[in-house]
C-alpha positions in Angstrom: 136.8 154.3 60.8 139.0 152.7 62.9 138.4 154.7 65.4 135.1 155.5 65.4 135.5 159.0 64.4 133.2 158.9 61.3 130.2 160.6 62.1 132.1 163.2 64.5 133.9 164.2 60.8 130.3 163.3 59.5 129.6 166.7 60.8 132.5 168.0 60.9 132.1 167.7 56.7 128.1 169.3 57.8 129.0 172.4 59.3 131.9 173.7 57.7 129.5 172.6 54.2 126.0 174.9 55.9 129.3 177.8 56.6 130.2 177.4 53.5 126.4 178.1 51.9 126.2 181.4 53.8 129.0 182.6 53.0 129.3 181.7 49.7 125.2 180.9 48.5 126.0 177.8 45.8 123.0 176.6 44.0 124.4 172.5 45.6 126.7 171.6 48.1 127.1 167.5 47.7 127.6 165.5 51.5 128.4 162.2 51.1 127.2 160.7 54.8 129.2 157.2 56.5 127.6 154.0 56.8 127.5 155.4 60.9 125.2 158.0 60.7 122.4 156.1 59.5 122.4 154.6 63.3 123.2 157.5 64.7 120.2 158.5 66.5 121.1 161.7 67.6 122.0 162.6 63.4 118.3 164.1 62.6 117.6 166.2 65.9 121.6 168.4 65.1 121.0 168.8 62.1 117.6 170.2 62.8 119.1 172.9 65.6 122.0 173.8 62.6 119.0 174.3 60.0 117.9 177.0 63.2 121.0 177.9 63.9 122.2 178.8 60.9 119.4 179.9 58.4 120.2 178.2 55.8 118.2 176.6 53.3 118.3 172.9 53.9 117.6 172.3 49.8 120.3 173.8 48.9 122.2 170.5 51.2 122.6 167.1 49.0 123.5 164.2 51.3 124.5 161.3 49.4 125.4 158.0 50.6 126.7 154.7 48.3 124.1 152.2 46.6 126.2 149.4 48.5 125.3 151.1 51.7 121.8 151.2 50.9 121.4 147.7 49.8 122.7 146.6 52.9 120.9 148.6 55.3 117.7 149.4 53.3 115.1 149.2 56.0 116.7 151.8 57.9 118.3 153.8 54.5 115.1 154.7 53.9 114.2 155.9 57.5 117.0 158.3 57.5 116.0 159.5 54.1 112.3 160.2 54.3 113.5 162.6 57.1 116.1 163.7 54.9 113.5 165.1 52.3 111.2 165.8 54.1 113.4 168.6 56.5 113.6 169.7 53.0 117.3 168.9 52.3 118.1 166.8 48.7 119.2 163.0 48.2 121.6 161.3 46.1 122.8 157.5 45.8 126.5 156.9 44.9 128.3 154.7 43.1 125.1 153.6 41.3 125.1 150.4 39.0 127.5 148.0 40.7 125.7 146.7 43.9 123.7 143.2 43.2 120.2 144.9 43.3 120.6 148.5 41.2 117.0 148.9 40.2 115.5 147.4 43.9 117.4 150.3 45.1 116.4 153.1 42.5 112.5 151.6 42.8 112.6 152.0 46.4 114.0 154.5 47.5 113.6 158.8 47.4 116.4 160.4 46.0 116.7 163.6 43.8 119.8 162.8 42.3 121.2 159.2 41.2 124.9 159.3 40.7 126.3 156.2 38.4 129.2 155.0 38.9 132.8 156.3 36.9 133.8 152.2 36.4 130.6 152.2 34.0 132.3 155.7 32.2 135.9 154.0 31.8 134.9 151.6 28.4 130.9 152.7 28.0 131.8 153.6 25.2 132.8 150.0 23.5 131.1 148.3 26.0 127.7 147.9 25.6 126.6 146.2 28.5 128.2 149.1 30.4 124.8 151.2 27.7 122.8 149.1 28.1 123.0 149.3 31.9 123.5 153.0 32.2 120.8 153.2 29.6 118.4 151.0 31.6 119.2 153.4 35.0 118.5 156.2 33.2 115.4 155.1 32.1 114.4 154.4 35.4 115.4 157.2 36.9 113.5 159.9 34.5 110.5 158.1 34.9 110.8 159.1 38.1 111.8 162.3 37.3 115.6 161.5 39.5 118.3 163.8 37.7 121.3 161.3 36.4 124.8 162.5 37.2 127.3 160.4 35.2 130.9 160.2 37.3 134.6 160.1 35.2 133.3 161.3 32.0 136.8 161.6 30.2 136.9 162.1 26.4 134.8 163.1 23.9 133.3 159.6 22.9 132.2 158.6 26.3 130.1 162.4 26.1 128.8 161.1 23.0 127.7 157.2 24.2 125.7 159.0 26.8 123.8 161.7 24.7 
């Protein structure tokens, strides 16, 4: 970030992910986009050229952006996300549920996956407020056909509460 290299690093990760997809044919690969890539006006054209040259199915790549980044730049995020989805890519919101307005994000941003922040999982088996929040998020996602992912499920008690 200090040396303004995040967009370059993002493109390197995306290119490497394309090569991985071509070589191993996974179901899906998740790639985090930095805040700087939201403002990169050349990213979509570059992605289009990469799809053409590699021949990969864009649905095998899921871009993810943190809820906090989306909340702070909602209009810009929505524009990029809409374009990525229209190109055939998948999209996920990560670190969900710890921002100021998580329901605004889930209700205004199209996504395929909602990745609930691990800090909510850490004490979910003993914290009723976390259980209630996670239930609200899962219900909202389910209502919109969004798959949910729980980060940092580390023990049987947490898993039992989630089920």
